[in-house]
N, C-alpha and C positions, 0 to 999 in steps of 0.2 A: 541587533534585532529587538524589536519591541517585545516586551514580556507578554503583552496581550496576544500578538500575532503568533509568537512561539507557542504559547499555551494552546492556541487554536489549532495550529498545525500538528502539535503533539497528539491531538485527539485522533489523528489518522491511524497511526499504529496502535495506540493504546485503547481506543474505543471501537474504531471501525474493524480493525483486524482482530484484536484480542477479544473483544466482547461481541462482535457481530452486529454493531449498531449501524446497519446499512443506511438508515434514514439520515444519518449525518452527512452522507455523501452529497445530498442535495443542498445542505447547509454550507459545506466547506468547498465544494467544487462548483465552478461556473457552469451555466448551461452549455456554453460553447467549449467546454473542456476537451482537450485532445491528448490522447495517450500516444507518445512518440515511440514506444516499444511495446506494441500490442501483442497479446498472446494470439496464437493461431486460432481462428474461429471466433474471436471475441472482437466486437466493434471497438474502435479506438475512441470511445465516447464515455460520458458519465454513466449511461446505462450499461455499457460494456464493462465498466469498472465494477459496478454492482454485481454483475454476473461473475466476474473474475473472483472477487472477494468471497462470494457465496460458494463457489466451487472449491476454492482453496480451503475455506473453513470446513467444508464437508469432507474433503480428503484428509485434512489434518485437524480433527476435532479438538485437540489439545494445543493448537497453534498459539504461540506466545512470542511477541516482539518486545524488545527493550531498546531504548534509544541510547546510543553511545556518544554521538556528537551531532551538533547542529551548527551550521555556518550560514550567514547571510552575505550575499553579494548582489547589491542593487535590488532587482526584483526577483532574484533567484534565491532559493533556500536549499541547502544541501544537508541531508540527514544520513548518518551512518547508523545502521541498525543491526542487531543480532536477533535472529529468529530461530525457533526450534519447534518441533512437533513430530508426532508419530503418523506416518502415512497409513491411515486405516481405510482409505477409499481411493478410488480411481481419480487421477488428476492429469489433465492435458493428454489424455490417451494412454497414460501409463497405469498399469494395474497397481493396486495397493501392495505395498511391500511388508507392512507391519513393523517397519524399522523406524527408530527414532533418529532424527537428524537435527543438526545445528548448522546454520549458515549465516553469512553476513550479506547485507545489501547496502547499496548506496543509491539514494534517490535525489534527483534534482527536480524541484518544482518551481515553475514560474508563477508568481502570484500577482494578481491585479485586483484592486479594491477588496483585499483580504479574502479572495477566492482563488483556488488553484485553477489555472487556465491551461497549463501544459505540464507534462511529467516525462522524465527520462529515468531509467533505472538500470542497475547492474546487480546481478546476484552472483555471489561467489560461494562455492561449497568448501 
């Protein structure tokens, strides 16, 4: 993987999720972006992704992601992450629990012209 592209893709968990820099979504994701594992009630688009991140950060105000591994295979990039946060607000129809949780995630992104065009993800508690 090119260092420049890896650095660019690392901004997704480190800046978009951790810091709430939603404006980076327009920079890093293609206008035709498609979410292949959409959340209920959220459009599988770039705008839907902004909505998802915003609601996740509202529910987990101390949300923090760390990058464990990144692998490149052709036009696909696989990232294994560890996330943690305290559920202080409602999320996806679930009421706030006030509990701190840690979970792992695996994300597959297809990249074209240095923009994410498709995403698949798996979350494991």
